[in-house]
MDTraj code that builds the backbone (N, CA, C; nanometers):
import mdtraj as md
import numpy as np

residues = "MET THR THR THR ASP ASN THR VAL ALA ARG PRO ARG ARG TYR VAL LEU LEU LEU LEU VAL ALA LEU ALA ALA ILE VAL ALA ASP PHE LEU THR LYS GLU TRP VAL LEU ALA VAL PHE SER GLN GLY GLU ARG LEU ASP VAL ILE GLY SER PHE VAL GLN PHE THR LEU VAL TYR ASN THR GLY ALA ALA PHE SER LEU GLY THR GLY TYR THR TRP VAL PHE THR ALA ILE ALA THR ILE VAL VAL LEU ALA ILE ALA TYR ILE GLY TRP ARG VAL ARG SER VAL TRP TRP GLY VAL THR LEU GLY LEU MET MET GLY GLY ALA ALA GLY ASN LEU VAL ASP ARG TYR PHE ARG GLY GLU THR PRO GLY THR GLY ALA VAL VAL ASP PHE ILE SER VAL GLY THR PHE PRO VAL PHE ASN ILE ALA ASP SER CYS VAL VAL VAL GLY ALA CYS LEU VAL VAL ALA LEU THR PHE LYS GLY LEU ASN LEU ASP GLY THR MET VAL ALA ASP GLU THR ALA ASP GLU ASP THR GLU SER ALA GLY PRO ALA GLU THR GLY ASP GLY GLY ASP THR GLY ALA THR GLY GLY THR ALA GLY GLN ASP SER ALA GLU ASN ASP GLY GLY GLU ASN ASP LYS GLY LYS GLY ALA".split()
xyz = np.array([
    [23.1224, 9.3665, 20.5517],
    [23.1207, 9.5029, 20.6040],
    [23.2561, 9.5361, 20.6645],
    [23.3143, 9.6482, 20.6290],
    [23.4461, 9.6851, 20.6773],
    [23.4389, 9.7439, 20.8160],
    [23.5579, 9.7632, 20.8775],
    [23.5626, 9.8216, 21.0112],
    [23.5050, 9.9618, 21.0113],
    [23.5307, 10.0359, 20.9038],
    [23.4780, 10.1724, 20.8944],
    [23.3262, 10.1716, 20.8918],
    [23.2674, 10.0780, 20.8166],
    [23.1213, 10.0668, 20.8100],
    [23.0633, 10.0354, 20.9464],
    [23.1269, 9.9452, 21.0227],
    [23.0788, 9.9099, 21.1560],
    [23.0831, 10.0299, 21.2482],
    [23.1902, 10.1082, 21.2388],
    [23.2049, 10.2250, 21.3252],
    [23.0965, 10.3270, 21.2966],
    [23.0625, 10.3428, 21.1685],
    [22.9586, 10.4381, 21.1308],
    [22.8213, 10.3877, 21.1719],
    [22.7988, 10.2565, 21.1631],
    [22.6666, 10.1997, 21.1916],
    [22.6305, 10.2109, 21.3386],
    [22.7278, 10.2032, 21.4281],
    [22.6976, 10.2033, 21.5711],
    [22.6207, 10.3275, 21.6164],
    [22.6716, 10.4487, 21.5924],
    [22.5977, 10.5656, 21.6404],
    [22.4605, 10.5807, 21.5764],
    [22.4462, 10.5334, 21.4512],
    [22.3160, 10.5433, 21.3867],
    [22.2136, 10.4580, 21.4601],
    [22.2507, 10.3374, 21.4958],
    [22.1581, 10.2504, 21.5684],
    [22.1341, 10.3046, 21.7095],
    [22.2360, 10.3610, 21.7694],
    [22.2212, 10.4145, 21.9049],
    [22.1282, 10.5359, 21.9030],
    [22.1412, 10.6165, 21.8003],
    [22.0509, 10.7314, 21.7872],
    [21.9077, 10.6832, 21.7688],
    [21.8900, 10.5777, 21.6886],
    [21.7563, 10.5200, 21.6709],
    [21.7012, 10.4740, 21.8049],
    [21.7828, 10.4046, 21.8821],
    [21.7407, 10.3576, 22.0153],
    [21.6952, 10.4753, 22.1016],
    [21.7742, 10.5817, 22.1028],
    [21.7414, 10.6984, 22.1851],
    [21.6159, 10.7698, 22.1359],
    [21.5966, 10.7755, 22.0044],
    [21.4776, 10.8404, 21.9502],
    [21.3508, 10.7631, 21.9858],
    [21.3584, 10.6295, 21.9770],
    [21.2429, 10.5472, 22.0151],
    [21.2132, 10.5642, 22.1638],
    [21.3185, 10.5645, 22.2452],
    [21.3012, 10.5828, 22.3891],
    [21.2394, 10.7195, 22.4193],
    [21.2884, 10.8224, 22.3514],
    [21.2349, 10.9579, 22.3734],
    [21.0890, 10.9669, 22.3329],
    [21.0546, 10.9041, 22.2196],
    [20.9150, 10.9045, 22.1749],
    [20.8245, 10.8357, 22.2767],
    [20.8716, 10.7252, 22.3342],
    [20.7936, 10.6543, 22.4360],
    [20.7756, 10.7396, 22.5607],
    [20.8817, 10.8071, 22.6018],
    [20.8748, 10.8924, 22.7215],
    [20.7771, 11.0072, 22.7006],
    [20.7865, 11.0721, 22.5847],
    [20.6987, 11.1858, 22.5555],
    [20.5529, 11.1418, 22.5487],
    [20.5251, 11.0313, 22.4766],
    [20.3877, 10.9813, 22.4654],
    [20.3320, 10.9455, 22.6031],
    [20.4144, 10.8815, 22.6848],
    [20.3709, 10.8432, 22.8192],
    [20.3436, 10.9657, 22.9045],
    [20.4332, 11.0622, 22.8999],
    [20.4189, 11.1828, 22.9827],
    [20.2955, 11.2636, 22.9430],
    [20.2747, 11.2827, 22.8130],
    [20.1616, 11.3643, 22.7678],
    [20.0278, 11.2988, 22.8012],
    [20.0180, 11.1673, 22.7849],
    [19.8918, 11.0996, 22.8167],
    [19.8638, 11.1050, 22.9676],
    [19.9684, 11.0954, 23.0482],
    [19.9490, 11.1039, 23.1932],
    [19.9047, 11.2444, 23.2341],
    [19.9654, 11.3459, 23.1715],
    [19.9263, 11.4832, 23.2027],
    [19.7815, 11.5089, 23.1623],
    [19.7398, 11.4497, 23.0502],
    [19.6011, 11.4645, 23.0067],
    [19.5060, 11.3998, 23.1073],
    [19.5405, 11.2802, 23.1515],
    [19.4554, 11.2097, 23.2480],
    [19.4464, 11.2876, 23.3791],
    [19.5596, 11.3398, 23.4261],
    [19.5600, 11.4153, 23.5511],
    [19.4768, 11.5431, 23.5402],
    [19.4723, 11.6011, 23.4205],
    [19.3962, 11.7249, 23.4011],
    [19.2467, 11.6995, 23.3853],
    [19.2094, 11.5823, 23.3344],
    [19.0695, 11.5550, 23.3008],
    [18.9980, 11.4707, 23.4064],
    [19.0692, 11.3761, 23.4685],
    [19.0051, 11.2802, 23.5581],
    [19.0397, 11.3082, 23.7041],
    [18.9480, 11.2727, 23.7880],
    [18.9762, 11.2666, 23.9315],
    [19.0007, 11.1190, 23.9642],
    [19.0663, 11.0929, 24.0763],
    [19.1025, 10.9554, 24.1093],
    [18.9792, 10.8661, 24.1199],
    [18.9814, 10.7529, 24.0483],
    [18.8704, 10.6581, 24.0520],
    [18.7642, 10.6844, 23.9475],
    [18.7660, 10.8006, 23.8845],
    [18.6658, 10.8310, 23.7818],
    [18.6910, 10.7444, 23.6582],
    [18.5847, 10.7025, 23.5916],
    [18.5981, 10.6127, 23.4769],
    [18.5291, 10.6689, 23.3527],
    [18.5894, 10.6410, 23.2372],
    [18.5309, 10.6790, 23.1093],
    [18.5335, 10.5579, 23.0180],
    [18.4149, 10.5165, 22.9688],
    [18.4071, 10.4020, 22.8792],
    [18.4659, 10.4378, 22.7428],
    [18.5548, 10.3531, 22.6930],
    [18.6141, 10.3725, 22.5607],
    [18.5556, 10.2708, 22.4631],
    [18.5579, 10.1437, 22.5008],
    [18.4901, 10.0376, 22.4257],
    [18.3988, 9.9666, 22.5248],
    [18.2797, 10.0206, 22.5398],
    [18.1879, 9.9697, 22.6411],
    [18.2529, 9.9787, 22.7778],
    [18.2298, 9.8784, 22.8603],
    [18.2936, 9.8728, 22.9916],
    [18.4193, 9.7858, 22.9889],
    [18.4508, 9.7315, 22.8687],
    [18.5670, 9.6436, 22.8584],
    [18.6971, 9.7238, 22.8593],
    [18.7015, 9.8334, 22.7839],
    [18.8184, 9.9223, 22.7821],
    [18.7756, 10.0578, 22.8376],
    [18.8408, 10.1003, 22.9433],
    [18.8062, 10.2261, 23.0091],
    [18.9322, 10.3058, 23.0417],
    [18.9141, 10.4375, 23.0569],
    [19.0175, 10.5238, 23.1116],
    [18.9793, 10.5576, 23.2553],
    [19.0733, 10.5380, 23.3452],
    [19.0484, 10.5687, 23.4851],
    [19.1796, 10.6054, 23.5526],
    [19.1778, 10.7006, 23.6428],
    [19.3000, 10.7468, 23.7076],
    [19.3297, 10.6638, 23.8318],
    [19.4478, 10.6014, 23.8302],
    [19.4917, 10.5196, 23.9434],
    [19.6375, 10.5526, 23.9729],
    [19.6705, 10.5661, 24.1006],
    [19.8088, 10.5905, 24.1416],
    [19.8703, 10.4584, 24.1892],
    [19.9804, 10.4206, 24.1268],
    [20.0435, 10.2921, 24.1550],
    [20.1803, 10.3131, 24.2181],
    [20.1990, 10.2613, 24.3383],
    [20.3285, 10.2728, 24.4062],
    [20.4143, 10.1484, 24.3875],
    [20.3597, 10.0498, 24.3148],
    [20.4338, 9.9253, 24.2943],
    [20.4996, 9.9200, 24.1585],
    [20.5115, 9.7985, 24.1040],
    [20.5738, 9.7791, 23.9738],
    [20.4677, 9.7926, 23.8651],
    [20.5000, 9.7442, 23.7458],
    [20.4049, 9.7503, 23.6359],
    [20.2785, 9.6728, 23.6702],
    [20.1642, 9.7255, 23.6239],
    [20.0338, 9.6621, 23.6454],
    [19.9994, 9.6502, 23.7941],
    [20.0484, 9.7475, 23.8752],
    [20.0142, 9.7558, 24.0180],
    [20.0659, 9.6377, 24.0994],
    [20.1720, 9.5750, 24.0559],
    [20.2287, 9.4617, 24.1298],
    [20.3320, 9.5114, 24.2305],
    [20.3310, 9.4529, 24.3499],
    [20.4322, 9.4847, 24.4503],
    [20.4204, 9.6229, 24.5099],
    [20.2991, 9.6688, 24.5359],
    [20.2813, 9.7996, 24.5972],
    [20.3434, 9.8008, 24.7370],
    [20.3991, 9.9128, 24.7735],
    [20.4627, 9.9254, 24.9036],
    [20.6142, 9.9168, 24.8969],
    [20.6685, 9.8856, 24.7789],
    [20.8143, 9.8754, 24.7602],
    [20.8603, 9.9724, 24.6510],
    [20.8109, 10.0936, 24.6583],
    [20.8375, 10.1923, 24.5542],
    [20.9864, 10.2139, 24.5311],
    [21.0627, 10.2328, 24.6382],
    [21.2052, 10.2632, 24.6229],
    [21.2811, 10.1472, 24.5577],
    [21.2350, 10.0221, 24.5843],
    [21.3001, 9.9056, 24.5233],
    [21.2828, 9.9083, 24.3724],
    [21.1596, 9.9324, 24.3268],
    [21.1324, 9.9346, 24.1837],
    [21.1962, 10.0567, 24.1183],
    [21.2101, 10.1642, 24.1927],
    [21.2801, 10.2817, 24.1404],
    [21.4257, 10.2481, 24.1128],
    [21.4889, 10.1786, 24.2071],
    [21.6295, 10.1393, 24.1899],
    [21.6447, 10.0425, 24.0735],
    [21.5547, 9.9443, 24.0642],
    [21.5631, 9.8452, 23.9560],
    [21.5451, 9.9116, 23.8197],
    [21.4456, 9.9993, 23.8090],
    [21.4198, 10.0675, 23.6820],
    [21.5370, 10.1559, 23.6415],
    [21.6004, 10.2196, 23.7399],
    [21.7169, 10.3033, 23.7114],
    [21.8313, 10.2199, 23.6564],
    [21.8537, 10.1030, 23.7166],
    [21.9592, 10.0126, 23.6696],
    [21.9285, 9.9647, 23.5284],
    [21.8036, 9.9330, 23.5012],
    [21.7634, 9.8863, 23.3681],
    [21.7929, 9.9932, 23.2624],
    [21.7552, 10.1172, 23.2919],
    [21.7781, 10.2270, 23.1969],
    [21.9272, 10.2460, 23.1705],
    [22.0074, 10.2445, 23.2766],
    [22.1521, 10.2620, 23.2611],
    [22.2138, 10.1442, 23.1857],
    [22.1655, 10.0226, 23.2138],
    [22.2185, 9.9040, 23.1459],
    [22.1887, 9.9090, 22.9963],
    [22.0664, 9.9480, 22.9600],
    [22.0311, 9.9576, 22.8185],
    [22.1121, 10.0675, 22.7503],
    [22.1329, 10.1792, 22.8203],
    [22.2147, 10.2878, 22.7647],
    [22.3560, 10.2394, 22.7361],
    [22.4079, 10.1512, 22.8206],
    [22.5430, 10.0970, 22.8013],
    [22.5463, 9.9942, 22.6881],
    [22.4507, 9.9009, 22.6904],
    [22.4456, 9.7955, 22.5890],
    [22.4159, 9.8539, 22.4513],
    [22.3445, 9.9660, 22.4513],
    [22.3036, 10.0263, 22.3241],
    [22.4167, 10.0565, 22.2290],
    [22.5388, 10.0791, 22.2810],
    [22.6535, 10.1072, 22.1944],
    [22.6887, 9.9889, 22.1060],
    [22.6478, 9.8697, 22.1462],
    [22.6800, 9.7492, 22.0684],
    [22.5755, 9.7215, 21.9605],
    [22.4650, 9.7933, 21.9625],
    [22.3540, 9.7639, 21.8724],
    [22.3817, 9.8176, 21.7319],
    [22.3736, 9.7254, 21.6339],
    [22.3853, 9.7645, 21.4932],
    [22.2645, 9.7150, 21.4139],
    [22.1685, 9.6590, 21.4853],
    [22.0473, 9.6069, 21.4220],
    [21.9322, 9.7043, 21.4450],
    [21.8573, 9.7330, 21.3393],
    [21.7423, 9.8228, 21.3510],
    [21.6394, 9.7652, 21.4487],
    [21.6137, 9.6337, 21.4355],
    [21.5137, 9.5706, 21.5225],
    [21.5544, 9.5787, 21.6695],
    [21.6829, 9.5541, 21.6970],
    [21.7272, 9.5635, 21.8356],
    [21.7267, 9.7085, 21.8835],
    [21.7520, 9.8016, 21.7942],
    [21.7452, 9.9422, 21.8319],
    [21.6051, 9.9819, 21.8758],
    [21.5055, 9.9382, 21.7988],
    [21.3656, 9.9669, 21.8333],
    [21.3261, 9.8960, 21.9628],
    [21.3656, 9.7699, 21.9743],
    [21.3287, 9.6891, 22.0908],
    [21.3838, 9.7474, 22.2206],
    [21.5138, 9.7734, 22.2224],
    [21.5745, 9.8277, 22.3435],
    [21.5291, 9.9715, 22.3686],
    [21.4981, 10.0440, 22.2614],
    [21.4449, 10.1793, 22.2781],
    [21.3099, 10.1786, 22.3481],
    [21.2238, 10.0835, 22.3118],
    [21.0930, 10.0712, 22.3776],
    [21.1085, 10.0393, 22.5262],
    [21.1980, 9.9457, 22.5570],
    [21.2175, 9.9058, 22.6961],
    [21.2789, 10.0197, 22.7779],
    [21.3741, 10.0878, 22.7179],
    [21.4377, 10.1995, 22.7873],
    [21.3383, 10.3132, 22.8092],
    [21.2604, 10.3462, 22.7059],
    [21.1616, 10.4530, 22.7177],
    [21.0522, 10.4202, 22.8166],
    [21.0073, 10.2936, 22.8166],
    [20.9033, 10.2544, 22.9111],
    [20.9506, 10.2628, 23.0551],
    [21.0701, 10.2116, 23.0800],
    [21.1247, 10.2172, 23.2159],
    [21.1484, 10.3619, 23.2596],
    [21.2001, 10.4433, 23.1675],
    [21.2274, 10.5841, 23.2006],
    [21.0981, 10.6631, 23.2210],
    [20.9930, 10.6279, 23.1455],
    [20.8655, 10.6980, 23.1599],
    [20.8091, 10.6849, 23.3001],
    [20.8123, 10.5655, 23.3540],
    [20.7641, 10.5445, 23.4903],
    [20.8612, 10.6028, 23.5938],
    [20.9904, 10.6088, 23.5590],
    [21.0870, 10.6697, 23.6503],
    [21.0594, 10.8187, 23.6696],
    [21.0106, 10.8832, 23.5639],
    [20.9746, 11.0253, 23.5757],
    [20.8723, 11.0435, 23.6870],
    [20.7738, 10.9547, 23.6923],
    [20.6721, 10.9615, 23.7984],
    [20.7339, 10.9364, 23.9355],
    [20.8197, 10.8343, 23.9442],
    [20.8758, 10.7967, 24.0744],
    [20.9694, 10.9042, 24.1289],
    [21.0399, 10.9716, 24.0403],
    [21.1342, 11.0731, 24.0863],
    [21.0697, 11.2103, 24.1088],
    [20.9628, 11.2411, 24.0352],
    [20.9105, 11.3782, 24.0388],
    [20.7654, 11.3905, 24.0851],
    [20.6969, 11.2819, 24.1115],
    [20.5572, 11.2923, 24.1546],
    [20.5386, 11.2533, 24.3017],
    [20.6470, 11.2438, 24.3752],
    [20.6372, 11.2102, 24.5166],
    [20.6899, 11.3223, 24.6047],
    [20.6754, 11.3061, 24.7346],
    [20.7260, 11.4061, 24.8281],
    [20.8782, 11.4090, 24.8265],
    [20.9386, 11.2920, 24.8071],
    [21.0835, 11.2829, 24.7947],
    [21.1165, 11.2045, 24.6682],
    [21.2285, 11.2332, 24.6025],
    [21.2649, 11.1620, 24.4798],
    [21.2747, 11.0109, 24.5017],
    [21.2115, 10.9361, 24.4120],
    [21.2175, 10.7915, 24.4199],
    [21.0986, 10.7278, 24.4889],
    [21.0113, 10.8089, 24.5469],
    [20.8966, 10.7542, 24.6205],
    [20.7627, 10.7911, 24.5563],
    [20.7658, 10.8514, 24.4389],
    [20.6420, 10.8925, 24.3735],
    [20.5623, 10.7752, 24.3200],
    [20.4320, 10.7954, 24.3055],
    [20.3433, 10.6927, 24.2515],
    [20.3314, 10.7089, 24.1003],
    [20.3281, 10.5983, 24.0312],
    [20.3131, 10.5995, 23.8856],
    [20.1664, 10.6213, 23.8496],
    [20.1424, 10.7023, 23.7486],
    [20.0063, 10.7301, 23.7033],
    [19.9644, 10.6234, 23.6016],
    [19.8627, 10.5454, 23.6360],
    [19.8061, 10.4450, 23.5452],
    [19.6658, 10.4891, 23.5066],
    [19.6234, 10.4522, 23.3852],
    [19.4902, 10.4993, 23.3441],
    [19.4197, 10.4094, 23.2426],
    [19.4852, 10.3075, 23.1900],
    [19.4216, 10.2214, 23.0899],
    [19.3721, 10.0940, 23.1578],
    [19.2430, 10.0711, 23.1505],
    [19.1818, 9.9536, 23.2128],
    [19.1209, 9.8664, 23.1034],
    [19.1645, 9.7393, 23.0979],
    [19.1129, 9.6443, 22.9988],
    [19.0601, 9.5222, 23.0726],
    [18.9283, 9.5051, 23.0714],
    [18.8668, 9.3920, 23.1393],
    [18.9048, 9.3865, 23.2860],
    [18.9451, 9.2694, 23.3314],
    [18.9863, 9.2519, 23.4709],
    [19.1379, 9.2660, 23.4875],
    [19.2063, 9.3045, 23.3784],
    [19.3513, 9.3197, 23.3827],
    [19.3871, 9.4420, 23.4674],
    [19.4995, 9.4366, 23.5427],
    [19.5392, 9.5537, 23.6223],
    [19.5563, 9.6775, 23.5352],
    [19.5240, 9.7927, 23.5903],
    [19.5340, 9.9193, 23.5178],
    [19.6806, 9.9489, 23.4847],
    [19.7066, 9.9969, 23.3631],
    [19.8431, 10.0228, 23.3201],
    [19.8510, 10.1536, 23.2426],
    [19.9673, 10.1829, 23.1857],
    [19.9869, 10.3062, 23.1103],
    [20.0694, 10.2791, 22.9844],
    [20.1034, 10.3849, 22.9123],
    [20.1804, 10.3701, 22.7880],
    [20.3191, 10.3129, 22.8157],
    [20.3825, 10.3571, 22.9241],
    [20.5161, 10.3080, 22.9580],
    [20.5154, 10.1575, 22.9826],
    [20.4150, 10.1091, 23.0561],
    [20.4028, 9.9647, 23.0802],
    [20.3888, 9.8888, 22.9482],
    [20.3091, 9.9446, 22.8568],
    [20.2881, 9.8795, 22.7273],
    [20.4185, 9.8704, 22.6491],
    [20.4996, 9.9773, 22.6536],
    [20.6275, 9.9774, 22.5817],
    [20.7211, 9.8704, 22.6372],
    [20.7229, 9.8556, 22.7697],
    [20.8090, 9.7548, 22.8317],
    [20.7657, 9.6147, 22.7903],
    [20.6358, 9.5889, 22.7916],
    [20.5846, 9.4558, 22.7564],
    [20.6112, 9.4243, 22.6093],
    [20.5840, 9.5215, 22.5215],
    [20.6094, 9.4999, 22.3781],
    [20.7584, 9.4764, 22.3550],
    [20.8430, 9.5546, 22.4227],
    [20.9870, 9.5368, 22.4100],
    [21.0319, 9.3992, 22.4565],
    [20.9769, 9.3527, 22.5680],
    [21.0121, 9.2203, 22.6204],
    [20.9704, 9.1103, 22.5231],
    [20.8536, 9.1243, 22.4620],
    [20.8080, 9.0252, 22.3632],
    [20.8999, 9.0241, 22.2416],
    [20.9457, 9.1423, 22.2001],
    [21.0373, 9.1506, 22.0865],
    [21.1723, 9.0882, 22.1194],
    [21.2175, 9.1033, 22.2443],
    [21.3431, 9.0406, 22.2863],
    [21.3338, 8.8894, 22.2684],
    [21.2231, 8.8331, 22.3128],
    [21.2028, 8.6880, 22.2995],
    [21.2002, 8.6488, 22.1522],
    [21.1275, 8.7256, 22.0700],
    [21.1143, 8.6938, 21.9281],
    [21.2487, 8.7032, 21.8559],
    [21.3253, 8.8082, 21.8823],
    [21.4537, 8.8269, 21.8154],
    [21.5554, 8.7221, 21.8605],
    [21.5491, 8.6874, 21.9893],
    [21.6390, 8.5834, 22.0400],
    [21.6047, 8.4487, 21.9785],
    [21.4764, 8.4186, 21.9690],
    [21.4319, 8.2929, 21.9086],
    [21.4705, 8.2873, 21.7606],
    [21.4638, 8.4025, 21.6938],
    [21.5003, 8.4093, 21.5519],
    [21.6509, 8.3960, 21.5327],
    [21.7281, 8.4287, 21.6367],
    [21.8735, 8.4182, 21.6270],
    [21.9408, 8.5431, 21.5765],
    [21.8774, 8.6597, 21.5968],
    [21.9358, 8.7860, 21.5513],
    [22.0199, 8.8472, 21.6629],
    [22.1475, 8.8695, 21.6357],
    [22.2375, 8.9290, 21.7340],
    [22.2236, 9.0808, 21.7372],
    [22.2806, 9.1418, 21.8417],
    [22.2747, 9.2870, 21.8553],
    [22.3419, 9.3575, 21.7383],
    [22.4461, 9.2955, 21.6817],
    [22.5193, 9.3583, 21.5722],
    [22.4568, 9.3312, 21.4353],
    [22.3396, 9.2676, 21.4343],
    [22.2689, 9.2442, 21.3095],
    [22.3016, 9.1129, 21.2416],
    [22.4004, 9.0386, 21.2921],
    [22.4345, 8.9093, 21.2345],
    [22.3391, 8.8021, 21.2884],
    [22.3375, 8.6867, 21.2194],
    [22.2519, 8.5766, 21.2602],
    [22.3359, 8.4687, 21.3272],
    [22.2824, 8.4084, 21.4312],
    [22.3516, 8.3009, 21.5015],
    [22.3789, 8.1846, 21.4074],
    [22.2845, 8.1535, 21.3180],
    [22.3006, 8.0424, 21.2238],
    [22.4199, 8.0656, 21.1321],
    [22.4400, 8.1910, 21.0878],
    [22.5525, 8.2220, 21.0000],
    [22.6850, 8.2034, 21.0725],
    [22.6903, 8.2441, 21.2005],
    [22.8121, 8.2277, 21.2777],
    [22.8449, 8.0796, 21.2952],
    [22.7422, 8.0001, 21.3203],
    [22.7629, 7.8561, 21.3374],
    [22.8148, 7.7932, 21.2087],
    [22.7593, 7.8365, 21.0953],
    [22.8034, 7.7841, 20.9661],
    [22.9487, 7.8211, 20.9393],
    [22.9863, 7.9446, 20.9733],
    [23.1247, 7.9883, 20.9540],
    [23.2202, 7.9072, 21.0408],
    [23.1804, 7.8814, 21.1653],
    [23.2643, 7.8029, 21.2555],
    [23.2812, 7.6605, 21.2031],
    [23.1718, 7.6031, 21.1484],
    [23.1800, 7.4676, 21.0933],
    [23.2730, 7.4640, 20.9731],
    [23.2666, 7.5684, 20.8905],
    [23.3518, 7.5745, 20.7720],
    [23.4991, 7.5841, 20.8104],
    [23.5254, 7.6691, 20.9111],
    [23.6639, 7.6860, 20.9553],
    [23.7192, 7.5575, 21.0166],
    [23.6370, 7.4889, 21.0956],
    [23.6830, 7.3661, 21.1593],
    [23.6992, 7.2534, 21.0578],
    [23.6204, 7.2554, 20.9496],
    [23.6291, 7.1503, 20.8476],
    [23.7438, 7.1747, 20.7515],
    [23.7937, 7.2969, 20.7418],
    [23.8993, 7.3311, 20.6471],
    [24.0250, 7.2481, 20.6644],
    [24.0889, 7.2444, 20.7803],
    [24.2117, 7.1650, 20.7987],
    [24.1921, 7.0173, 20.7713],
    [24.0743, 6.9615, 20.8083],
    [24.0478, 6.8194, 20.7869],
    [24.0463, 6.7874, 20.6383],
    [23.9828, 6.8792, 20.5582],
    [23.9771, 6.8557, 20.4154],
    [24.1162, 6.8632, 20.3547],
    [24.2001, 6.9560, 20.4040],
    [24.3361, 6.9700, 20.3537],
    [24.4154, 6.8441, 20.3827],
    [24.3953, 6.7863, 20.5033],
    [24.4633, 6.6626, 20.5415],
    [24.4237, 6.5485, 20.4506],
    [24.2947, 6.5414, 20.4170],
    [24.2489, 6.4342, 20.3292],
    [24.3125, 6.4478, 20.1928],
    [24.3246, 6.5710, 20.1450],
    [24.3844, 6.5943, 20.0152],
    [24.5292, 6.5512, 20.0147],
    [24.5994, 6.5803, 20.1280],
    [24.7391, 6.5413, 20.1381],
    [24.7525, 6.3908, 20.1358],
    [24.6662, 6.3204, 20.2069],
    [24.6700, 6.1744, 20.2086],
    [24.6448, 6.1188, 20.0699],
    [24.5495, 6.1809, 20.0002],
    [24.5163, 6.1342, 19.8664],
    [24.6352, 6.1508, 19.7732],
    [24.7025, 6.2675, 19.7875],
    [24.8186, 6.2929, 19.7038],
    [24.9293, 6.1941, 19.7323],
    [24.9512, 6.1667, 19.8622],
    [25.0563, 6.0724, 19.8991],
    [25.0252, 5.9335, 19.8458],
    [24.8982, 5.8944, 19.8558],
    [24.8567, 5.7627, 19.8065],
    [24.8772, 5.7530, 19.6562],
    [24.8387, 5.8638, 19.5879],
    [24.8555, 5.8654, 19.4426],
    [25.0018, 5.8548, 19.4043],
    [25.0891, 5.9262, 19.4821],
    [25.2321, 5.9224, 19.4525],
    [25.2882, 5.7835, 19.4722],
    [25.2480, 5.7151, 19.5776],
    [25.2949, 5.5788, 19.6049],
    [25.2504, 5.4829, 19.4962],
    [25.1254, 5.4995, 19.4543],
    [25.0727, 5.4121, 19.3490],
    [25.1488, 5.4331, 19.2198],
    [25.1828, 5.5592, 19.1893],
    [25.2563, 5.5883, 19.0673],
    [25.3953, 5.5277, 19.0708],
    [25.4586, 5.5375, 19.1905],
    [25.5936, 5.4814, 19.2051],
    [25.5913, 5.3299, 19.1869],
    [25.4945, 5.2626, 19.2460],
    [25.4820, 5.1177, 19.2327],
    [25.4620, 5.0789, 19.0874],
    [25.3805, 5.1567, 19.0164],
    [25.3531, 5.1266, 18.8761],
    [25.4790, 5.1380, 18.7931],
    [25.5583, 5.2446, 18.8239],
    [25.6826, 5.2658, 18.7486],
    [25.7793, 5.1513, 18.7727],
    [25.7891, 5.1057, 18.8974],
    [25.8789, 4.9964, 18.9298],
    [25.8374, 4.8690, 18.8591],
    [25.7038, 4.8445, 18.8556],
    [25.6536, 4.7250, 18.7875],
    [25.6846, 4.7295, 18.6390],
    [25.6670, 4.8460, 18.5787],
    [25.6959, 4.8589, 18.4356],
    [25.8437, 4.8376, 18.4095],
    [25.9269, 4.8908, 18.5006],
    [26.0706, 4.8745, 18.4844],
    [26.1098, 4.7292, 18.4920],
    [26.0486, 4.6557, 18.5841],
    [26.0784, 4.5140, 18.6003],
    [26.0409, 4.4357, 18.4767],
    [25.9278, 4.4665, 18.4170],
    [25.8814, 4.3962, 18.2999],
    [25.9753, 4.4221, 18.1815],
    [26.0244, 4.5472, 18.1716],
    [26.1152, 4.5808, 18.0617],
    [26.2467, 4.5029, 18.0755],
    [26.2953, 4.4907, 18.1999],
    [26.4193, 4.4167, 18.2234],
    [26.4030, 4.2702, 18.1824],
    [26.2877, 4.2160, 18.2152],
    [26.2606, 4.0766, 18.1784],
    [26.2605, 4.0602, 18.0275],
    [26.2019, 4.1639, 17.9619],
    [26.1966, 4.1562, 17.8163],
    [26.3347, 4.1575, 17.7561],
    [26.4268, 4.2357, 17.8116],
    [26.5635, 4.2415, 17.7599],
    [26.6358, 4.1099, 17.7835],
    [26.6100, 4.0526, 17.9000],
    [26.6742, 3.9253, 17.9319],
    [26.6335, 3.8166, 17.8348],
    [26.5072, 3.8222, 17.7937],
    [26.4582, 3.7212, 17.7011],
    [26.5222, 3.7403, 17.5651],
])
top = md.Topology()
chain = top.add_chain()
for i, resn in enumerate(residues, 1):
    res = top.add_residue(resn, chain, resSeq=i)
    for name in ("N", "CA", "C"):
        top.add_atom(name, md.element.get_by_symbol(name[0]), res)
traj = md.Trajectory(xyz[None], top)
């Protein structure tokens, strides 16, 4: 791939990242608005028996209602995460990494909308959660996007796929080839020198035998 191709590929992947993030934000926002319009706090609706339910819960903590009481801390962390992904996104040339980081960015931003705009002061708002599965803490679409994105990060890292779409295994193979190149050239030189010495010795031996023949 040429430099021109790389330059063109970057904005395309970044746009993909932003589109995935926007889709996550919109889906999260619309489902929360629906829940707020239909449910009162604590009300439950069975979706799959009592195992999967919709219920309105206000969460001031992190994802899955963890760390309640530290709203501003999680607001700051989520803001940093969104900005960091926006910065790293310029390096992404892989479709899979574009989708993965887009999910994480959209999920974090979706809950940030609640924290910045659903409280008395910006940064102190409670996140709207509404999906209840068994005894698992109540969560929302944004939480799901973050978790799926995190799982994809682990999978892509384990697979060895870099942000630019290259594979770690290929880079290692290239490095091995480059490091082996000079050694092979040295061996060839030694072989040539050995061959030259052997040829010279043979010529001298033949010359000696011819001289003996003349003497006889």
